[in-house]
Residue frames as qw, qx, qy, qz and C-alpha x, y, z in Angstrom:
[[0.402, -0.855, -0.325, 0.040, -51.87, 16.75, -0.02],
 [0.597, -0.432, 0.045, 0.674, -48.25, 17.88, 0.46],
 [0.342, 0.393, 0.384, 0.762, -48.71, 20.01, -2.64],
 [0.180, -0.729, -0.308, -0.585, -51.24, 22.24, -0.87],
 [0.616, -0.761, -0.013, -0.201, -50.53, 21.86, 2.86],
 [0.202, 0.588, -0.689, 0.372, -47.36, 22.02, 4.92],
 [0.813, -0.275, -0.494, -0.140, -47.97, 18.66, 6.57],
 [0.545, 0.014, -0.551, 0.632, -45.21, 19.12, 9.17],
 [0.092, -0.174, 0.245, -0.949, -46.75, 22.36, 10.41],
 [0.662, -0.272, -0.313, -0.624, -50.25, 20.87, 10.34],
 [0.759, -0.185, -0.604, 0.156, -49.15, 17.96, 12.52],
 [0.333, 0.040, -0.473, 0.815, -47.50, 20.31, 14.99],
 [0.303, -0.215, 0.041, -0.928, -50.57, 22.56, 15.19],
 [0.749, -0.270, -0.446, -0.409, -52.97, 19.65, 15.61],
 [0.675, -0.133, -0.610, 0.392, -50.84, 18.15, 18.36],
 [0.141, 0.091, -0.348, 0.922, -50.56, 21.49, 20.12],
 [0.456, -0.283, -0.181, -0.824, -54.31, 22.08, 19.87],
 [0.827, -0.339, -0.375, -0.247, -55.04, 18.89, 21.80],
 [0.521, -0.786, 0.278, -0.182, -52.30, 19.50, 24.34],
 [0.953, -0.014, 0.069, 0.294, -49.52, 17.24, 23.06],
 [0.237, -0.830, 0.354, 0.360, -46.00, 18.57, 23.56],
 [0.837, 0.546, -0.012, 0.013, -44.29, 18.19, 20.17],
 [0.077, -0.820, 0.567, 0.009, -40.73, 18.68, 21.44],
 [0.111, -0.403, 0.902, 0.110, -38.66, 15.81, 20.03],
 [0.627, 0.271, 0.674, -0.281, -41.87, 14.19, 18.80],
 [0.659, 0.725, 0.176, -0.091, -42.13, 15.55, 15.28],
 [0.746, -0.059, 0.278, 0.602, -39.04, 15.05, 13.13],
 [0.025, 0.764, -0.140, -0.629, -37.29, 18.10, 11.72],
 [0.713, 0.671, -0.092, -0.181, -36.74, 18.48, 7.99],
 [0.129, 0.701, -0.701, 0.031, -33.02, 17.80, 8.58],
 [0.504, -0.203, 0.811, -0.215, -33.82, 14.50, 10.32],
 [0.784, 0.438, 0.354, -0.259, -36.18, 13.47, 7.53],
 [0.526, 0.772, -0.335, -0.119, -33.62, 14.36, 4.87],
 [0.108, -0.580, 0.802, -0.090, -30.83, 12.45, 6.66],
 [0.652, 0.023, 0.721, -0.233, -33.05, 9.36, 6.93],
 [0.748, 0.611, 0.129, -0.225, -33.98, 9.59, 3.25],
 [0.319, 0.768, -0.552, -0.055, -30.31, 9.88, 2.24],
 [0.337, -0.382, 0.847, -0.152, -29.38, 6.89, 4.39],
 [0.749, 0.270, 0.550, -0.252, -32.19, 4.86, 2.84],
 [0.636, 0.735, -0.148, -0.183, -31.06, 5.83, -0.66],
 [0.075, 0.673, -0.736, 0.021, -27.49, 4.79, 0.12],
 [0.535, -0.137, 0.805, -0.215, -28.68, 1.47, 1.51],
 [0.770, 0.494, 0.311, -0.257, -30.83, 0.90, -1.56],
 [0.447, 0.781, -0.417, -0.127, -27.87, 1.69, -3.83],
 [0.187, -0.500, 0.840, -0.097, -25.66, -0.77, -1.94],
 [0.658, 0.114, 0.705, -0.238, -28.30, -3.47, -2.23],
 [0.718, 0.644, 0.111, -0.241, -28.89, -2.82, -5.92],
 [0.309, 0.758, -0.570, -0.079, -25.18, -2.87, -6.78],
 [0.982, -0.104, -0.154, -0.013, -24.49, -5.99, -4.78],
 [0.691, -0.619, 0.258, 0.270, -21.28, -7.15, -3.12],
 [0.765, 0.208, 0.316, 0.520, -19.38, -7.59, -6.38],
 [0.268, 0.823, 0.150, 0.478, -19.67, -3.89, -7.24],
 [0.380, -0.899, 0.136, -0.171, -18.41, -2.83, -3.83],
 [0.329, 0.555, -0.722, 0.250, -15.49, -5.24, -3.63],
 [0.803, -0.282, -0.515, -0.104, -15.79, -8.46, -1.75],
 [0.507, 0.018, -0.556, 0.658, -13.26, -7.49, 0.94],
 [0.178, -0.232, 0.200, -0.935, -15.54, -4.67, 2.07],
 [0.724, -0.217, -0.196, -0.625, -18.58, -6.89, 2.30],
 [0.884, -0.104, -0.453, 0.041, -17.10, -10.19, 3.52],
 [0.451, -0.836, 0.252, -0.185, -15.93, -9.74, 7.13],
 [0.908, -0.224, 0.255, 0.244, -13.64, -12.79, 6.90],
 [0.679, 0.477, 0.124, 0.544, -11.78, -11.38, 3.91],
 [0.040, -0.904, 0.080, -0.419, -11.59, -8.01, 5.62],
 [0.668, -0.687, 0.284, -0.040, -10.05, -9.52, 8.75],
 [0.895, 0.055, 0.239, 0.371, -7.68, -11.67, 6.62],
 [0.460, 0.714, 0.045, 0.526, -6.53, -8.55, 4.76],
 [0.301, -0.885, 0.184, -0.303, -5.98, -6.69, 8.03],
 [0.846, -0.436, 0.282, 0.125, -3.97, -9.59, 9.43],
 [0.810, 0.328, 0.176, 0.453, -1.81, -9.71, 6.31],
 [0.226, 0.844, -0.052, 0.484, -0.96, -6.02, 6.71],
 [0.560, -0.791, 0.217, -0.115, 0.24, -6.40, 10.31],
 [0.313, 0.642, -0.693, 0.102, 3.94, -7.15, 10.67],
 [0.878, -0.143, -0.456, 0.016, 4.82, -10.63, 11.83],
 [0.487, -0.798, 0.308, -0.177, 6.11, -10.80, 15.39],
 [0.532, 0.462, -0.681, 0.196, 9.56, -12.25, 15.88],
 [0.837, -0.473, -0.266, -0.071, 9.36, -14.88, 18.65],
 [0.720, 0.020, -0.286, 0.632, 13.05, -14.24, 19.44],
 [0.037, 0.579, -0.064, 0.812, 12.33, -10.59, 20.16],
 [0.665, -0.630, -0.083, -0.393, 10.33, -11.53, 23.27],
 [0.908, -0.229, -0.184, 0.298, 13.10, -13.81, 24.51],
 [0.514, 0.326, -0.149, 0.780, 15.71, -11.08, 24.02],
 [0.230, -0.673, -0.011, -0.703, 13.61, -8.61, 25.98],
 [0.808, -0.548, -0.157, -0.151, 13.52, -10.90, 29.03]]
């Protein structure tokens, strides 16, 4: 049907003809495209699996361990000297 009819415009006209306000009701082409792109990215992530992405990006524990390893160690004597 999409080949012959602009479905988005048809929905808007039908809604208007029966008195339905279509403001923020019917998605714009930009919204539809953004949702399709997000769905494609999600599908790609699922099809590649965690190994293809790197386990530290997928495993929150490894991500937090890596972040902790990058932070400098606090010197307990530094707090005593400041007092």
